[in-house]
N, C-alpha and C positions, 0 to 999 in steps of 0.2 A: 671338700666339695663332693656332694652326692654323685653317684654314678648315674649314667643314663638310665640303667634299670630302675634305680630308685626314683628318678624323675617320672618314669613311665608308671611306676606303682602309685605315685602321688596323683597323677592325672586320672588313673582308672579307679582310684579309691572313691567309691560312691558317697562316702561320708565326709570327704574333704571339701570344706566350704570356704577356705581361705583363697580369695580371688588373686591376691598378689602372689601367693605361693603357686597357685595353678598357672598364672601367667608366666612366672619364672620357669616353671617346669616345661611348659609348652615351648618356650623359646629354646631351652636346652635340648629338648628332644628334636626340635626342628633343626638345630645346628648339627646334631648327631646324624640325622638323616642326610643333610646336605653334604657333610664331610664323609659320608659312607661308613661311619663308625658302626652304624646299624642300618640294615636294610628293612624295607617296609614289610617284606615277608617274615623276617625274623621278629619284627615288632609284633605282628599278629600271632606268631607262634610262641611268644614268650608266655610264661605261666600266668602272669597277672592279666594280660590281655585275653588270652584264651579262656581263662576261667570267667572273665567278665562276659565274653561273647557267648559262652555256652552255659551260663548260670541258669538254673531253673526259674529264678526270679526274673520276670519280664522287665521289671524296673531296672535291675542291674544290667541286663542285656541291652536295654535301650540306652542306658547311660554310657556303656562301653562303645556302642555304635556311634553315638553322638561325639564322643571324644575322638574316635578314629576319624570321623568326618572333619572335625576341627583340625586335626593334624594334617589331613590331606589338603585342606584349604590353606593352612599356614605355610606349608612347604612350597606352595606356588604351582602354577600350571605347567611349568617346564621341568619340574623335578623328576617326576615318575617316568621310568623307561617304559617302552611299549609292553614288554612282558609283565611289568608290574601293574600297569593299567588294566591289562586283560585279566590278570589274577583278581584284582579288586572288583572289576565289573562283575565277573561271575560270582564272586563272594557276596557282594552287596545285593545283587539281584536275587540271590538265593534267600536273603533275609526278608524279601517281600512275601515269602511263603510262611513266615513266622507268625506269631500271635498278632491279632489286629492292632494291639497297642504298640507294636513295633513299626507300624507303617510310617509314622512321622520320622523317627530316626533313620529308617531305611531310605526314605525319599531324600532326606537331607544329605545322606552319604552319597547317593547317586548324583544329586545336584552338584556336590563338590567334585565328583569325578568327571562330569561332562565338560568341565572347564580345562581338563588336562590337554596339553598340546598333542600328546601321543595317542589320543583316542582315535581309533580308525573306524572304517565303515562297518566291520563286523561287530565292534563294540557298540556302536550306535544302534544298530539293528537289534542286537541282543537286549540292550536296555529297553527299547521301545516294545519289543515282543513280550518281554517279561512283565513290563508295566501293564500292558493291555491284558495279558493272560492272568496275572495274579491279583489285579485290583479291579473290583467291580466299581468303577468310579462314581456312577450316579448314587451309590449307596453310602459313599464315604463322607466324612466331615468336610465342611466348607474349606477349611484351611488345607486339607490334604488334596482336595480337588484343585485348589488354586496352585499348590506346589506342582502338581502334574501339568497344569496348563502352562505354567512358567517354564517347566522343564521342556515341554514340547516346543514352546515358542523359541527357546534358546537353540534347540537342535534344528529347527526349521531355518533359523537365521544363520547358523554356523555349519551345519552338516546336511544341507538340503539334498545334495547328491546322494548321500548314503540313504536317506529316507525315501528318495525317489526310487531307489533300487528295490524297495519293498512293494512298489506298485499298488495294486488294488487292495492288497492285504492291509496296508496302512490306512487307506481310505475307509474300508469297512469297519475296522476296529476303532478308528477315530470317531466315526458317526455313533457307534455304540457307546463310546466313552463320554461324549459331550451331550448326549440327548437328555433333555429334561432339566438342564441347569436353570437356577432361579436367582442365585445370589448376584447382585449388581456388579461387584468387582470381577467376579468370575465370568459374568456375561461379557464384559468389556474384553477380557482376554480371549474368550471363546469366539466372539465375533471376528476378532482379528485373525485367529487361527483358521477359521473357515475361509476367510478371504484368501489366505495363502494356499490352503489345500485345494480350493476350487480352481484357482488360477494356475497351479503348478503340477497337480497330480492328474493321472488318468481317471476321471470320475464318470465316464460315460455310463457305466452300469449302476451308478448310485446318484445320478443327478437329482432326481426328485427327492430322495432321502436326505441328501446333503442340504438341498434348498430348504426342505421342511424343518430341518434342525434349527434354522434361524428364522424362517418366515413365520413360524408360529408365534413369534413375539411382535409381529407387525400389525398395527402400529404400536409403538411402545407405550405402555400404561404404567407409569412409575412416578411416585411422589417421594422425593428424598426425605429422610428423617430430619427432625429439627437440628440434631447434632450431626450434620453431614460431614463427618471427619475426613472422608475420602474424596469429597468434592465431585461426586458422581451425580449428574443431573439427568433429567429426561432427555434433554437435547444431546448430551454426550453419548448416552446409550443409543439414541436414535441415529446419530451420525455413524457410530461404529456398526450398527445393524445395517445401515444403508450401504456401507462399504462392502460388507459381506454379501448382501443380496445382489449387488450390482457388480460383483467381482469378475464374472465370466458371462459371455454370451450364451453359454450352455444353459443358464438358468432362465433364459428369455421366455420359453414356452410355459413356464410356471409363474414367472415374475410378472410379466405384462398382464395376464388375466387378473392376478391379485391386485395390481395397481389400478386397473380399470374398475374393478369392483369397489375398491376403497375410495376412488375418486368420486364415486356416486354417493358417498356417505354425506350426511348432513353435519357430521362432527368435524370441526375445523382442523383439529390436530391430525386426524386421519387424512384429510384432504391435503394439508400442507406436507405431511410426510410422504404421501403418495406422489405429489408433484416433484418434491426434491429427489425422490428415488427415481422417478421417471426421467428427470433431467440427466442424472448420472448414467442411467441405462442407455439413453439415446446417444451419449457420447461414445459408447463402445459397441453398441449393437449395429450390425450391418442391416441394410434395408431389406434384404431377402428374409431376415428374421422378423422385421417389424411390419412388413407389407400387409399381412393378413389382419393386422390390428389398426391399420392406418385410419380407416373410417371411424372406428369406435373411439380412437384417441382424439381425432379431430372433433367429433361431435361433443365429447366431454370438455375438451380444452376451450373450444369457442364459447361454450356456455359460461365457463369460469371467467373469461375475458369480458363477455357481453353483460353479464348480470351480477358479478360479484361486487361487493362494496369493500372488500379487503385488498389493500395494496399488495401485500405479500403474495396472496394467491394469484392476483392478476399478473404480477411480475414473473412468478414461477411458470404460470401457464404460457405467457408470451415466450419465455426462454425455451420451453418445451416445444412450442410450435416452430420456432426458428431451428432448433436441433433436428426436429422431424424433417424439415425441408432440406437441411444440410445432409442428412442421411440419405434422403431420396436423391439429391443431386450427386452425391458421391457414387452411389450405386449406378445411376444412369450413365455417368461419365465413363465408368469402368466398362459398361456394356455398350456404350456408344448409341443409346436409343433415346434421343432427345424427345421424341414424340410421347414416350411414356412419362417423361418429366412434365410435359405440358398437361397431361391428364391430371396429375396431382395438383399442379398450380391452379388449374381451372376449378378444382373442387373448393379450394380456399377462396379464389376470386368470386365464385358464384355466390357464396354466403356473405361475403363482405361488400361486394359491389352494390348490391341492392340497398344496403344501408347508407352508402355514400350518396346514392341517387335520391334517397327519400327527402322530401321537402322539410320535414320537421327536424332533421339532423339528430334524431334521438340516439341512434347508435353509431353515429359517424365517427366519433373519437375511438371507441373500442375497435371498430373495423379498421380504422387507419393505423392504430397501434399494431394490430396483427400484420397488416401488409407492410408497414415500415420495418417490422422485425424480420419478415421473411426476405426482404430485399438483400439482406446480408448473407443469404444462404449460398448464392452463386451468381455469376454473371448472367446466365440465361434466366434465372428466376427474377433477378433484379430488372432486367430489360422487359420481361413480360409484364411484370407488375406495373412498372412505370409507364409503358406504352398503353396500358389499360386505364390506369387510375388518373394520371396527370390531365389528360383531356377531359375526363369526367369532372375533375375538381374545377377546371376553368369554366366549364359549362355551368356547374353549380354556382360558381361565384357570380357569373353574369345573370343567372336566374334569380339570385337572392335580392330582395329589396331592402332588408334590414341590415344596418351597418354591422351589428354584432354577429350576424350570420356570415357576412363577408369576411369579417375578422377571423372567425373560426376556420373557414375554408383556407384563408391565407396561412394560418398557423399550421394547419395540416399539411399543406403543400411544402412549407418550410421543413416540417418534420421529415418528409421524404428526402429532401436535399441533405439534411443532417444525417439521416440514416445511411445514405450512400457514402457520405464523407467519412463516417465512423466505421464503415464496414471493413472487416479484415479480409473479406473474400473478393470484393469488387476492386480490381486493380486499375482498370481504365474507366474514364467517364462514360457512362452508358449512353448509347446513341439516342435513346428515347429522351434523355435529359437535354442533350445537345440540341435536338430538333425542337424542343419545347421551350427552351430558355429564352429565346428572343421575344416570344409573345408574353412570357411571364415577367421578364424584365421590363417590358413596356408597360405592363399593368402596374408594377411596383413604382416605376418612375412617375406614372400618371398620378398615383395616390400621393406620392411625396410632393408633387407640384400642385396638388389639389388643395381643397379647403377642409376636407373631412379629417379632423384631428385624430379621431379614434382609430383610423386606419394607418396612421403614420408609424407608430411603434412597430407594428407587425411588418409593415413594408420595409422599414429600415433593417429589421431582423432578416427579412427575405433577401435584401441586397447583400447583407453580411454573409448569409449562407451561400449565395452564389459565388461571392468572392473567395470563400474558404475552399472551394474545389479548384485546385490548380489546373489550369488549362481549359476550363470551361468557357471563360469569357475572352473575347478578343480585345485588342488595345482600345478600339473606339468605344466599346461598351464600358470598359473600365473608366475611360475619361468622362463618359456620360454620368457614371455613378459619382465620380469625384466632384463634378460640377454641381450635381443635385444635392449631395450630402453637404458639401461646403456651403451652399446657399442656406440650408437649414441651420448649420452651425453658426453662420454669421447673421442670421435673421434676429434682429433685436426683439421681435415679438415673442420669440421662444424664451426670452429671459423672464417672461411672466411666470410666476410661481406655479400657476395651474398647469402649464404645459412645458415647464422647464425640463421635465423628464425626456421630452422629445429631443431637446438639444443635447442632453447627456448621452442619449443613444447615438446621435449623430457624431458626437466627439469620439465615442468609443469605436465607431466604424472608421473614423479618420485614423485612429491609432492603429487599427488592423491594416488599413491601407499603407500606412507608413512602414509597417513591419514587413508586409508581404509584397508590396508593389512600390518600392522606394523610387525607382526610375520614373514611373508614371506620376508619382507625387511631386518629384522635383520638376518634371516637365510641365505639368498642368497646374498643380495646386500652388506651389511656391510663387510663381509669377503673379497669380491671381491675388494671393494674400499681400504681396508687396505692393501691388497696384492699389488694393483697397486701403492699405495703411497710408500710402502716400496721398491718396485721394480724400483724406479727411474722414473716412468711415470710423465709427466708434471703435477705438483701439482695443478695448477689452475683449470682445469676441474674436478679433484677429489674433491676439496673443494666446487665447485659449486654443484656437485652431492650430497655431504654431506649436504649442506645447503637446497637443494630441498627436501630431504626426511625428514628433521627435522620439522615435522608437528605435532608430538605428544610427550608427555613426555617420553614414553618408548624409543623412538629413540633419542631424544635430549640428554639424559644422556649418550648415546653412542657416538654421533657425536661431541658434543661441546668440550669434552676433547681433541679430535683429532685436532680440529681447534685451541684450546688454545695452544696445543703443537707446532703447526706451528708458532704461534705468538711468543712463547717463544724461539724457535730455529731459528727464523728469516728466515723461509722458506716461500716465497710468503706472507710476512707479510701484505702487503697492501690488497691483495685479501682476506686473512684470516680475517682481521679486518672488511672488507666489509661484508663478509659472516656472521660473528657473529652479526653484526648490523642488517642484514636482519632477522636473527632468532629472535632477541630481538623484532623487530618491529611486526613480524607476530604472534608470539606464546604466548607472555606474557599476553596480554590483556585478553585472554579467558581461561587461564589455571593456576590455583593457584599453582599447583605442580611445574610448570615451573618457576613461580615467586619466589617460595621459593628456588628452586635449584639455580637460578641466584643470589639470595640474599646471600645464605649461602656459595656458592662455587665460582661462576663465578666472582663476584665483587672482592672478596679477591684475587683470582688468577690474575685478570687483574691488580690490584693495585701492587701486588708483582712484576709482570713482568715490569710494567711501571716504578716503582721506581728503579728496578735493571738496566733497560736501561738508566734511567736518571743519575744514579751514574757513569756509565761507559762512558757516553757521555761528552767529554771535549770540543767538538767543537760546540755544539748546533744544530747538524744536526737532532737530534731526536725530535725537537719541533713539527714539523708537525705530526709526528707519535703519539706523546702524545695527540695532538688535537683530533686525531681519537679515541684514548682510551677514551678521555673525552666525545665524542659524544655518544659512546656506554654506558658509565656509566650513562650519563644523561638520555638516552632513557630507560634504565632499571629502574632507581630510580623513574622516573615519573610514572611508571606503577605499582609500588609496593603498597601493602596494608600498612596501618599505622603501624601494628604490625611488619611487615618486615622492614619498614623504620627506626624504632628505632635501629635495628641492624646495619644499614648503618651509623647512627650517631655514634654509639659506635665504629665501625671500623675506621671511619674517625678520631675520637679523639684518637684512639689507635695507628694509624700508621702515618697519614699525619701530624697532628698538631704538635706532638713532633719533627718530622724532620724539619718542617717549622720553629719552634721556635729555634731549634738548628742552623739553617742556618742564622736566623736573628742576632744571636750573633756571628757568624763566619765572619771573614774578608776574608777568602779564598774562600768563596762560589761564584760560577759564576752566572751571571744574568740569563742565560738560565735555570739553575737548579731551581732558585726561580720561574721563569715563569712557568715551568712545574708543580711544586708543587701547585702553585696558580690555575693553570688550572684544576688540579685534584680536589682540594678542592672545587672550584666553581662548578664543574660538579656534585658533590655529595650533598653539603649542599644547594645549590640554587635550586636543583630539588626536595627537600623534600616538602611534603604538609605543609600547615600552621599549621596543628594540631600537628605536631611533633616538640617539642622544641629543640633548639640547646643549649647544656650546655656551660657554660663559654661564653655566648653570648657577654658580655661586653668586655671580654679580647680579644676574636677573632676579634670583631669589631674594637677594638683599634689597633690591629696588622695590620688589613687590611687598616685602615686609615693611619697608618704610611707608609705602602708600597705605598699607592696611592699618598701620599704627597711628599715622600722623595726618593722613588726608582728612580734612574737615567735612568733605562731602560723603555722606553715609553710603550712597550708591557706589561711589568710587572705591571707598574703603572695603565694602562688601565684595565688589568684583575682584579687587586685588587679593583679598583673602581666599576667595574661591580659586583663583588662578594659581596662587601659591600652593594651596592644598592639592590641586590637580597635578601640579608638577612633582610635588613631594610623593604623592601616591604612586607615581610611575617609577620611583627609585626603589631598588632593592634595599632591604634593611641593613645590609653590610656595606652599602655604598658610602665611601668616605664623604662624598659631597652632601649626603643626607645628614650625617652626624654633625658636620660643620654648621649647616643651616639651623639644625635643631638646637645647637649650643647657643 
């Protein structure tokens, strides 16, 4: 077995190309170092290594340095003691002064060293100082620049406190090192480094220089090559640049003028990048920094909202306006000077108000979007905007003669309600909305009770918006809404295909009422629906309304028995079955109480009704109806918990299996009766989860097999085959019951 010295000699032999041999030697040397048979200092001082590191041939020196870095990496970060790390740091940094072709191996060695656990503050600072001092980075090869960027990135992530100890020395040298970078991958690294340096280091003396290092690339002009191997795009570069430019408020006095300048550009990319950067800046800049640019920013942003045809630009501009007012509000609250806040709100209101009051409504939507956006800035902003705008909108509504114009005003008003509801800043219902809602609700209800069809969808949406703000409406107003919406939902005229969308909107609002106001629905709506049903009103719309409000357990236990009664008495049975299926699809997944109710009551009732109808059906006309029963049962069982599923098995074994067995031994049974029973059995047993066992599996499988093979009715035979396949698929391949059936 070769000695460690011989393995070292093989590693440092520049002519050795045998990878397996080198790998073996590297492992042996690593073991020797770990067992302390040889120390790292002894390794460097041994003749083979020393001759390699001091050879006059730079290729040999470079090879020796690379091998040494590989050894350091191989022994792991915890191996080297503190004094050994210090010795190697000094040694490797001295190699940076060597021939330029040694730069790559030297940097690789230093990179291996910085991962050592015993690297201390002095070591980190020595590495960085020597790197900045001995490497003129802008003049180096791309790969070497990237190595230095990665080295700095690692040190900033893992040894930030050590680098902070260098203070402005680090900042100054960093700026000199990264200035003028052009390679895309390096730029991505450099932008991220600038973001860390600008936010963590004392940059006061170098703010403009550090900002210009990155700002010179704004906006990014980059087209990736056809073979974009590194997946760097203009958008990814732009995003990284944005992070660095917006990383500190100290950049504001240089960044905001640049963004204002680029916002005036006719180039879309420049405009979009500027808006995105502005949005990020406004999130971190205090208003005392932004204040002097407020008017300039507002003038540019309102133009983008009023006149742009690009949705992206409009959306970004609106976000910027909202953040601008959030910044104002935050600063004013800190100072306790609400009068100053009013000044800035009035600047925006002045430009938007006049467009809302114009009779041609040309710029009413853009103005409304701006004001709806700023309502979320703070409570005072919201109240001021609503107090000013809502009365104007009502006046405009009454002044308009054309239905389409009235509809637009309604939609804008609803937009303000929605904005308040969605706002993260507005905690309580604004007083302005509370005082105005009575008149607005009256207007909506008048439209809903009127004859103008085109205003009804917007009016229903308006009612839904008012309902969505908890605490805005009193009980009597909610009852008024219920009565009005229910009237539309039950109006048979709305079944007309031309206006059926109105009924759909009404039913959707009933669903919302059932979810948010169950007590009011039970108190007002359910009695009305029962009275309508008993009074001979067309049952279809009543069933649809019952289905719509069935969104919570408290209501479902009231509505489902009514629907089941319709099924049992054969009144609008097809509609009733569809309604029950809709309830099962929408409510069972999220409500365990509903699942238990369906399991305990609904399934048993459905089976009872289905079997009764099957017994009285001598012509086979009920087959399609039973198929619908089966669809409902399957939908319910598939959503049940395992503990509920077991009761489904028990019910099946108690009711369906005995009757099916009896029919198999009877000569008088009809084919349609067998088909219906098989359909029901399949819908229940095949929908169970795998974890729920089916008792008498072998017996049931045998009966299904007999039906599949010998029943002369093709539909019955097919149904039995599918049921048997479904049961077999639930068995694990090692289950003995499965092998018995397959035999």
